[in-house]
C-alpha positions as CSV (number, residue, x, y, z in Angstrom):
1,M,40.8,7.3,-1.3
2,A,40.1,5.6,2.0
3,K,39.2,2.1,2.9
4,A,35.5,1.1,2.7
5,K,34.1,1.8,6.2
6,N,30.4,1.4,5.1
7,I,28.4,-0.5,2.5
8,L,25.5,1.0,0.6
9,F,23.7,-2.0,-0.9
10,I,21.3,-0.7,-3.6
11,M,18.7,-3.1,-5.1
12,F,16.1,-2.3,-7.7
13,D,13.1,-4.5,-8.2
14,Q,12.7,-6.1,-11.6
15,L,15.4,-4.1,-13.3
16,R,16.5,-6.0,-16.3
17,W,20.3,-6.2,-16.8
18,D,20.3,-5.0,-20.4
19,Y,18.1,-1.9,-19.8
20,L,21.1,0.2,-18.7
21,S,23.4,2.0,-21.2
22,C,26.5,0.6,-19.6
23,Y,25.1,-2.9,-20.5
24,G,24.4,-1.8,-24.1
25,H,20.9,-0.4,-24.3
26,Q,20.6,1.7,-27.5
27,H,18.0,4.2,-26.3
28,L,17.9,4.3,-22.6
29,H,20.9,6.4,-21.3
30,T,21.8,5.9,-17.7
31,P,24.8,8.2,-17.2
32,N,24.8,8.1,-13.4
33,I,24.7,4.3,-13.1
34,D,27.3,4.3,-15.9
35,R,29.4,6.7,-13.8
36,L,29.4,4.2,-10.9
37,A,30.4,1.4,-13.3
38,A,33.4,3.6,-14.5
39,K,34.5,3.9,-10.9
40,G,34.1,0.2,-10.1
41,V,33.7,-3.2,-11.6
42,R,30.7,-4.2,-13.8
43,F,29.9,-7.9,-13.7
44,N,28.7,-9.3,-17.0
45,R,27.7,-12.8,-15.9
46,A,25.9,-12.3,-12.6
47,Y,22.9,-14.5,-11.9
48,I,20.1,-14.7,-9.4
49,Q,19.2,-17.8,-7.5
50,S,15.4,-17.8,-8.2
51,P,13.3,-15.9,-10.8
52,I,10.8,-14.5,-8.4
53,C,11.1,-11.7,-5.9
54,G,10.8,-13.4,-2.5
55,S,13.0,-16.4,-3.1
56,S,15.7,-14.4,-5.0
57,R,15.9,-11.9,-2.1
58,M,16.1,-14.5,0.5
59,S,19.1,-16.1,-1.3
60,T,20.8,-12.7,-1.5
61,Y,20.1,-11.9,2.2
62,T,21.2,-15.3,3.5
63,G,24.0,-16.0,1.1
64,R,22.4,-19.4,0.5
65,Y,20.6,-21.3,-2.3
66,V,16.8,-21.6,-2.2
67,H,17.3,-25.4,-1.7
68,S,19.1,-24.5,1.6
69,H,17.0,-21.7,3.1
70,G,13.6,-23.1,2.0
71,A,11.7,-19.8,1.2
72,S,10.9,-21.1,-2.2
73,W,8.1,-18.7,-3.3
74,N,6.6,-15.4,-2.5
75,G,4.9,-15.5,0.9
76,I,6.8,-18.6,2.1
77,P,8.5,-17.5,5.4
78,L,12.2,-17.6,5.9
79,K,12.4,-20.2,8.7
80,V,13.6,-19.2,12.1
81,G,17.2,-20.0,12.5
82,E,18.4,-19.0,9.1
83,M,21.3,-16.6,9.5
84,T,21.2,-13.5,7.3
85,M,23.8,-11.0,6.2
86,G,22.8,-8.9,9.2
87,D,23.7,-11.7,11.6
88,H,27.1,-12.2,10.0
89,L,27.8,-8.5,9.8
90,R,26.9,-7.6,13.4
91,K,29.2,-10.4,14.5
92,A,31.9,-8.6,12.5
93,G,31.1,-5.3,14.1
94,M,29.0,-3.7,11.3
95,D,25.4,-2.7,11.7
96,C,22.9,-3.8,9.0
97,W,20.0,-1.5,8.2
98,L,17.0,-1.6,5.9
99,V,15.5,1.3,3.9
100,G,12.9,-0.1,1.5
101,K,11.8,-3.5,0.4
102,T,12.6,-7.1,1.4
103,H,9.5,-9.0,0.4
104,M,10.3,-11.3,3.4
105,R,7.6,-13.0,5.4
106,A,8.4,-13.9,9.0
107,D,8.1,-17.4,10.3
108,A,5.4,-16.4,12.9
109,E,4.7,-20.0,13.8
110,G,8.4,-20.8,14.4
111,M,8.9,-17.6,16.4
112,A,5.9,-18.4,18.7
113,R,7.3,-22.0,19.2
114,L,10.6,-20.5,20.4
115,G,9.0,-17.8,22.4
116,L,10.4,-15.0,20.3
117,E,8.4,-11.8,20.8
118,P,8.1,-9.7,17.7
119,D,8.6,-6.5,19.6
120,S,11.9,-7.7,21.2
121,L,15.2,-6.8,19.6
122,I,16.0,-10.4,18.5
123,G,12.3,-11.0,17.5
124,A,12.2,-7.8,15.4
125,R,15.4,-8.8,13.6
126,V,14.1,-12.4,12.9
127,A,10.9,-10.9,11.6
128,E,12.7,-8.4,9.4
129,C,15.2,-10.7,7.7
130,G,18.0,-9.8,10.0
131,F,17.9,-6.1,9.3
132,D,17.4,-3.3,11.8
133,V,14.6,-1.2,10.2
134,F,15.0,2.5,9.4
135,E,12.0,2.2,7.1
136,R,10.5,-0.9,5.5
137,D,8.5,-0.3,2.4
138,D,7.5,-3.3,0.3
139,G,5.6,-0.9,-1.8
140,M,2.8,-3.1,-2.9
141,L,-0.6,-2.0,-1.6
142,P,-3.1,-3.5,-4.1
143,E,-6.6,-4.2,-2.8
144,G,-9.0,-6.9,-3.9
145,P,-12.3,-8.4,-2.6
146,D,-10.4,-10.3,0.0
147,G,-8.6,-7.2,1.3
148,Y,-5.0,-5.8,0.8
149,Y,-2.2,-7.9,-0.6
150,D,0.0,-6.6,2.2
151,S,-1.7,-4.5,4.8
152,D,1.7,-3.0,5.8
153,G,2.7,-2.2,2.2
154,A,3.5,1.5,1.5
155,K,2.7,2.2,5.1
156,E,5.0,5.1,5.8
157,Y,4.8,6.2,2.2
158,N,1.1,6.6,2.3
159,T,1.4,8.6,5.5
160,F,3.9,10.8,3.7
161,L,1.5,11.3,0.7
162,K,-1.4,12.1,2.9
163,S,0.7,14.7,4.7
164,K,1.4,16.3,1.3
165,G,-2.3,16.6,0.5
166,Y,-3.0,13.6,-1.6
167,E,-6.5,12.8,-0.5
168,S,-7.3,9.1,-0.7
169,D,-7.7,6.0,1.5
170,N,-4.9,4.6,-0.7
171,P,-2.8,7.3,-2.3
172,W,-0.2,4.7,-3.3
173,H,-2.7,3.4,-5.9
174,D,-4.7,6.5,-6.7
175,F,-1.8,8.9,-7.2
176,A,1.6,7.2,-7.3
177,N,0.5,4.3,-9.5
178,S,-2.5,5.6,-11.5
179,G,-3.3,8.3,-14.1
180,L,-6.2,10.6,-14.2
181,D,-8.7,11.5,-17.0
182,E,-10.3,14.9,-17.7
183,D,-13.3,14.0,-15.5
184,G,-11.2,13.1,-12.5
185,N,-11.5,9.3,-12.9
186,V,-8.6,7.3,-11.6
187,L,-6.9,5.3,-14.5
188,S,-5.4,2.4,-12.6
189,G,-1.9,1.4,-13.3
190,W,-2.9,-2.2,-12.9
191,F,-4.4,-2.1,-16.4
192,L,-1.6,-2.1,-18.9
193,K,-3.4,0.2,-21.3
194,N,-2.9,3.0,-18.8
195,S,0.9,2.6,-18.9
196,T,0.9,5.4,-21.4
197,E,-0.6,7.8,-18.9
198,A,1.4,9.9,-16.6
199,A,1.1,9.0,-12.9
200,N,-1.0,11.6,-11.1
201,I,1.7,12.7,-8.7
202,A,4.5,15.3,-8.5
203,E,7.7,13.6,-9.6
204,E,9.5,14.5,-6.4
205,D,6.8,12.7,-4.4
206,S,6.9,9.4,-6.3
207,E,8.3,6.3,-4.9
208,T,11.9,6.3,-6.2
209,P,12.7,9.9,-5.1
210,Y,11.0,9.3,-1.8
211,L,13.1,6.2,-1.0
212,T,16.3,8.0,-2.2
213,G,15.6,10.8,0.3
214,R,15.1,8.2,3.0
215,G,18.4,6.6,2.2
216,M,20.1,9.9,2.5
217,E,18.4,10.6,5.8
218,F,19.7,7.3,7.1
219,M,23.3,8.2,6.1
220,K,23.0,11.7,7.6
221,T,22.1,10.2,11.0
222,H,24.3,7.1,11.2
223,D,28.1,7.2,11.7
224,G,28.9,3.5,11.0
225,P,30.3,1.2,10.3
226,W,27.1,0.2,8.7
227,C,25.6,-1.7,5.8
228,C,22.5,0.1,4.5
229,H,20.2,-1.9,2.2
230,L,18.5,0.8,0.1
231,S,16.0,-1.3,-1.7
232,F,13.8,0.3,-4.3
233,I,10.3,-0.8,-5.4
234,K,10.6,0.2,-9.1
235,P,10.7,-0.4,-12.0
236,H,8.5,-3.3,-10.9
237,W,4.9,-3.1,-12.1
238,P,2.5,-1.3,-12.0
239,Y,4.2,0.1,-15.1
240,I,3.4,3.8,-14.8
241,V,5.6,6.8,-14.2
242,S,5.2,10.5,-13.5
243,E,6.2,13.3,-15.8
244,P,8.6,14.2,-17.3
245,Y,9.5,10.5,-17.6
246,A,6.1,9.5,-18.9
247,S,6.8,11.4,-22.2
248,M,10.4,10.6,-22.7
249,Y,10.0,7.3,-24.6
250,G,7.7,6.0,-27.2
251,P,7.2,3.0,-29.5
252,E,10.2,4.0,-31.5
253,H,12.4,3.3,-28.5
254,V,11.1,-0.2,-27.9
255,L,13.7,-2.7,-28.9
256,P,12.8,-5.6,-31.3
257,V,11.3,-8.5,-29.4
258,V,13.5,-11.5,-28.9
259,R,11.4,-14.5,-29.9
260,S,10.6,-16.7,-32.8
261,D,7.6,-18.6,-34.2
262,S,9.6,-21.8,-34.1
263,E,10.4,-21.3,-30.4
264,R,6.7,-21.2,-29.6
265,Q,5.6,-23.9,-32.0
266,N,8.2,-26.4,-30.7
267,A,8.1,-25.3,-27.0
268,H,8.9,-27.7,-24.3
269,P,5.7,-28.6,-22.4
270,V,6.7,-26.7,-19.3
271,L,7.9,-23.7,-21.2
272,K,4.7,-23.7,-23.2
273,A,2.7,-23.5,-20.0
274,F,4.5,-20.3,-19.0
275,M,4.0,-18.9,-22.5
276,D,0.3,-19.7,-22.3
277,T,-0.4,-17.8,-19.0
278,K,-2.5,-14.7,-19.2
279,I,0.5,-12.4,-18.8
280,G,2.4,-14.4,-21.5
281,Q,-0.4,-14.0,-23.9
282,T,-0.8,-10.3,-23.1
283,F,2.9,-9.5,-23.5
284,S,3.0,-11.4,-26.8
285,R,1.0,-8.5,-28.3
286,Q,3.0,-5.7,-29.8
287,D,0.5,-3.0,-28.7
288,V,1.0,-4.1,-25.1
289,R,4.8,-3.9,-25.4
290,E,4.6,-0.4,-27.0
291,A,2.4,0.7,-24.1
292,V,4.4,-0.9,-21.2
293,I,8.1,-0.7,-22.3
294,P,8.3,3.1,-22.6
295,A,6.9,3.4,-19.1
296,Y,9.3,0.8,-17.9
297,M,12.1,2.8,-19.5
298,G,10.8,6.0,-17.9
299,L,10.9,4.3,-14.4
300,I,14.5,3.3,-15.0
301,K,15.5,6.8,-16.3
302,Q,14.0,8.3,-13.1
303,A,16.0,5.8,-11.1
304,D,19.2,6.8,-12.8
305,D,18.5,10.5,-12.1
306,Q,17.9,9.7,-8.5
307,M,21.2,7.8,-8.4
308,G,22.8,11.0,-9.7
309,R,21.2,12.9,-6.9
310,L,22.4,10.3,-4.4
311,F,26.0,10.0,-5.7
312,D,26.4,13.8,-5.9
313,W,25.3,14.1,-2.3
314,M,27.7,11.3,-1.2
315,E,30.6,13.1,-2.9
316,Q,29.7,16.4,-1.3
317,T,29.4,14.9,2.2
318,G,32.5,12.6,1.9
319,R,30.5,9.4,1.9
320,M,31.8,8.4,-1.5
321,A,35.3,8.1,0.0
322,D,34.4,5.6,2.8
323,T,31.4,3.7,1.4
324,M,31.4,0.7,-0.9
325,I,28.4,0.9,-3.3
326,V,26.8,-2.2,-4.7
327,L,24.0,-1.8,-7.3
328,T,22.0,-4.7,-8.5
329,S,18.5,-6.1,-9.0
330,D,16.5,-9.1,-7.7
331,H,15.6,-10.4,-11.3
332,G,14.7,-9.2,-14.7
333,D,11.5,-8.9,-16.8
334,F,10.7,-10.7,-20.0
335,L,8.6,-7.8,-21.5
336,G,7.4,-10.1,-24.2
337,D,10.7,-11.8,-25.0
338,H,10.3,-15.6,-25.5
339,W,6.5,-15.1,-25.6
340,M,6.4,-14.3,-21.9
341,G,5.9,-11.5,-19.4
342,E,7.1,-11.3,-15.8
343,K,10.2,-13.2,-14.8
344,T,9.4,-16.8,-13.9
345,F,11.6,-18.8,-16.3
346,F,15.3,-19.1,-16.9
347,Q,16.3,-17.2,-20.0
348,D,18.9,-14.4,-19.3
349,A,16.2,-11.7,-19.6
350,S,15.0,-13.0,-16.2
351,T,17.9,-14.6,-14.5
352,K,20.8,-12.3,-15.3
353,M,21.1,-9.4,-13.0
354,P,23.0,-6.1,-13.3
355,L,25.8,-6.0,-10.8
356,I,28.1,-3.0,-10.3
357,I,30.4,-2.7,-7.3
358,Y,32.4,0.4,-6.4
359,D,35.1,0.0,-3.7
360,P,36.7,3.2,-2.6
361,S,39.8,1.5,-1.2
362,P,43.2,2.0,-2.9
363,E,43.4,-1.7,-3.5
364,A,40.6,-1.4,-6.1
365,D,42.3,1.3,-8.1
366,A,43.6,-1.2,-10.6
367,T,40.1,-2.4,-11.6
368,R,38.2,0.9,-12.0
369,G,36.0,0.6,-15.1
370,V,36.8,-3.1,-15.5
371,V,34.1,-5.4,-16.9
372,S,34.3,-8.8,-15.3
373,D,33.3,-12.0,-17.1
374,A,33.4,-14.1,-14.0
375,L,30.5,-16.4,-13.2
376,V,28.9,-14.7,-10.2
377,E,25.8,-15.3,-8.2
378,S,23.7,-13.2,-5.9
379,I,24.7,-15.3,-2.9
380,D,28.2,-13.9,-3.4
381,L,27.2,-10.5,-1.9
382,A,26.8,-11.6,1.7
383,P,30.3,-13.1,1.9
384,T,31.7,-10.1,0.1
385,F,30.2,-7.8,2.7
386,V,31.5,-10.0,5.6
387,D,34.9,-9.8,3.9
388,V,34.8,-6.0,3.7
389,A,33.7,-5.8,7.4
390,G,36.7,-7.9,8.4
391,G,34.7,-10.8,9.7
392,E,35.4,-14.5,9.7
393,F,34.0,-16.3,6.6
394,A,31.4,-18.9,7.8
395,G,31.9,-21.3,4.9
396,H,29.6,-23.9,6.4
397,I,26.7,-21.4,6.2
398,L,27.5,-19.0,3.4
399,E,27.4,-20.8,0.0
400,G,28.8,-18.0,-2.1
401,H,32.3,-16.5,-2.7
402,S,33.7,-13.1,-1.7
403,L,34.2,-10.9,-4.8
404,R,36.9,-8.8,-3.2
405,P,39.7,-10.7,-4.9
406,I,38.2,-9.7,-8.3
407,L,37.5,-6.1,-7.1
408,H,41.2,-5.8,-6.1
409,G,42.6,-7.4,-9.3
410,K,43.9,-10.5,-7.5
411,A,41.6,-12.9,-9.4
412,D,39.6,-13.0,-12.6
413,E,37.1,-15.7,-11.7
414,T,35.5,-17.2,-8.7
415,S,36.1,-20.9,-8.0
416,R,32.8,-22.1,-9.4
417,N,32.3,-23.8,-12.7
418,V,28.6,-23.2,-13.1
419,V,25.8,-21.0,-11.8
420,L,22.5,-22.4,-10.4
421,C,19.0,-21.1,-10.3
422,E,15.8,-22.8,-9.1
423,Y,12.1,-22.2,-9.2
424,D,9.3,-23.8,-7.2
425,Y,6.0,-23.2,-8.9
426,S,3.9,-25.5,-6.8
427,A,1.8,-22.6,-5.4
428,S,1.3,-21.1,-8.9
429,P,-1.7,-21.7,-11.2
430,I,0.8,-23.1,-13.7
431,A,1.0,-26.2,-11.6
432,D,-2.7,-26.7,-12.2
433,M,-2.2,-26.1,-15.9
434,L,0.4,-28.9,-16.0
435,N,-1.5,-31.1,-13.5
436,A,1.7,-31.2,-11.5
437,S,2.0,-32.4,-7.9
438,V,3.7,-30.2,-5.3
439,R,6.7,-32.6,-5.5
440,D,7.0,-32.3,-9.3
441,A,6.3,-28.5,-9.7
442,V,10.0,-27.5,-9.5
443,M,12.7,-26.6,-12.0
444,F,16.4,-26.1,-11.9
445,M,18.8,-24.2,-14.2
446,V,22.6,-24.9,-14.4
447,A,24.7,-22.9,-16.7
448,N,28.3,-22.1,-17.5
449,K,29.7,-19.7,-20.2
450,K,28.7,-22.0,-23.1
451,W,25.7,-24.0,-22.0
452,K,22.5,-23.6,-20.1
453,L,20.5,-26.7,-19.1
454,I,17.0,-26.6,-17.5
455,H,15.7,-29.6,-15.6
456,C,12.0,-29.9,-15.0
457,E,10.8,-32.5,-12.5
458,G,7.8,-34.6,-13.5
459,G,9.5,-36.9,-16.1
460,Y,10.1,-34.2,-18.7
461,R,13.2,-34.0,-21.0
462,P,15.6,-31.2,-20.2
463,L,16.0,-27.9,-22.2
464,L,19.4,-27.0,-23.4
465,F,20.7,-23.7,-24.9
466,D,24.0,-23.0,-26.6
467,L,24.9,-19.6,-25.2
468,E,27.8,-19.1,-27.5
469,N,26.1,-19.7,-30.8
470,D,22.6,-18.9,-29.7
471,P,22.9,-16.1,-27.2
472,N,19.2,-15.2,-27.5
473,E,18.3,-18.7,-26.4
474,L,15.8,-19.4,-29.2
475,T,16.8,-22.9,-30.1
476,D,16.2,-25.7,-27.5
477,L,18.6,-28.5,-28.0
478,G,17.3,-30.6,-25.2
479,D,16.0,-33.4,-27.5
480,S,19.1,-33.4,-29.7
481,A,20.9,-36.7,-29.9
482,D,24.0,-34.9,-31.0
483,H,24.2,-33.1,-27.6
484,G,23.8,-36.1,-25.3
485,D,27.3,-35.7,-23.9
486,V,26.7,-32.1,-23.2
487,I,23.5,-32.8,-21.4
488,A,25.2,-35.5,-19.3
489,E,28.0,-33.2,-18.4
490,M,25.6,-30.4,-17.3
491,Y,23.5,-33.0,-15.3
492,D,26.8,-34.0,-13.6
493,H,27.2,-30.4,-12.5
494,L,23.6,-30.3,-11.2
495,F,23.9,-33.6,-9.4
496,A,27.2,-32.5,-7.8
497,W,25.4,-29.4,-6.5
498,T,22.5,-31.4,-5.1
499,R,24.9,-33.6,-3.2
500,R,26.6,-30.7,-1.4
501,T,26.2,-30.6,2.4
502,S,24.3,-27.4,3.0
503,Q,22.2,-28.1,6.1
504,R,25.0,-28.7,8.6
505,T,25.3,-25.1,9.8
506,T,26.0,-25.6,13.5
507,R,29.7,-26.7,13.1
508,S,32.3,-25.0,10.9
509,E,34.7,-27.0,8.7
510,Q,37.6,-26.3,11.1
511,Q,35.5,-27.6,14.0
512,L,34.8,-30.8,12.1
513,I,38.5,-31.3,11.4
514,E,39.3,-30.8,15.1
515,M,36.5,-33.3,16.0
516,R,38.3,-36.0,14.1
517,T,40.8,-36.5,17.0
518,K,39.2,-34.5,19.8
519,S,37.2,-37.3,21.3
520,R,40.4,-39.4,21.8
521,G,41.6,-36.9,24.3
522,R,38.4,-37.4,26.3
523,G,38.9,-41.1,26.8
524,V,37.3,-42.7,23.8
525,V,39.6,-45.6,22.7
526,V,37.2,-47.6,20.6
527,G,38.8,-50.6,18.7
528,V,42.0,-50.7,20.9
529,Y,42.9,-54.4,21.8
530,D,46.0,-53.8,23.9
531,E,46.8,-50.7,26.0
532,N,50.2,-50.6,24.4
533,D,48.5,-50.2,21.0
534,A,47.4,-46.7,22.0
535,P,49.6,-43.7,22.9
536,L,50.4,-43.4,26.6
537,D,49.2,-39.9,26.9
538,L,45.7,-40.8,25.6
539,T,45.2,-43.8,28.0
540,V,47.0,-42.6,31.1
541,K,43.8,-42.3,32.9
542,Y,43.2,-46.0,32.4
543,R,46.6,-47.3,33.6
544,S,48.0,-48.1,37.1
545,R,44.5,-47.8,38.6
546,K,43.5,-49.8,41.7
547,A,40.1,-50.9,42.9
548,Q,38.7,-53.4,45.4
549,P,36.7,-56.4,44.2
550,Y,33.0,-55.5,44.2
551,K,32.2,-58.4,46.5
552,S,34.1,-56.7,49.3
553,Y,31.4,-54.0,49.3
554,L,28.5,-56.4,49.5
555,K,26.8,-56.7,52.9
556,D,26.5,-60.1,54.5
């Protein structure tokens, strides 16, 4: 095996960590992703930095916490000036390309202020989260009375579908994400009752096979060294899939829901608000779960089959021998667990991510098939990639840790004691439900291997879960007097994190150390009373100097 020359960075959208057989799912068999895990390291405690698409991805792409990069919700631009993995990798001599989704919004106002033209090279990279774009496809092209959610969504994909004969002004919706009844009526995938229908599209033309093919086309046409972010749209809703996957799973394959009556009756006020949303109420129904989850599983099974197609091709073409493969997700999906749908709270169903890394280099031979229990965060991927590219680690910018020591068997853990996750719901209807100000509509999670604490601004008590004795996170101990010391300890971790210096990104640590004495060599001798109290070499410019009295220059 050769050293990793390239990096294939695969991300699925809303893929829950425990819906892969290598992570223990009883009915959903994913042999191709399992095969990758057997060749690499599977991380068992990998966490995202925010339980929503845009913010989570911006942390992954920048290697920085949401608190640092500021793109705290979907649609909030990543501000101009934030460095991304593309910026770091190009500096190290590795190209960074996108095939698929980023969910990034460009800081158009900031770009205009700085005179960055979107069609310039630097302008395009700033507008595309630091990537050079082979094909961007954020997938989402819903349409409402106010127009499209994203007018550029599924842009190339819809062109592809139209070229294949799918006649519609929006084949993404009418074919790829909807069923069809006997009278030719479109059964929209937006309505969960239609999740039991088969998408009205040939399987090979659906979104996951399409993007897999585009990823292969990229690798065929680029020599490297490169990092290719192959970013899939599924199994994110709409929950609907083509045959044969639509018929593979039924209600008998739906795992028992993870929730309790006590959990709901005694819910923390903020958690209760999330439970009481429309999607929370809907996914609390068993008939909804039995309609949606089989389709969700079918989407994942299709993804696994496409990984088999991809990995087989990489082995046949030699790419498997020179390419690191990283497979992960941007967050999970509650699917009715804890009386919620979607992903916007902090239980593991949402915040834990699958993470599998295959390194072809001989140094990784000792860890093939290993399951790591290290506390890992999504912000660790950017520094890992820089490490693989042979670049200099910018520790004053990148807030994560390289995972290469774990991949090569030189370490079992990172240096962190806790993982952090944060959610800003100030732009969400939930803020209105709670009558929360923009300032107070934020939450933070801090967790180690035993405890998880959730802090909600607005004067609320914390939530606390005992991950060892209550791994399903059903019993909130946040108001337990017996756990006061634990709560204080977890708050200490959270406060230490908030006190970190994360915005000083224009000077490295080494530069700051050098600056401690550098100014003295430039003549600054503040606080010196006598010239003999300072080293001669630092004050030589101030000694043995002659000058005429100023009065001699004055005119009569």
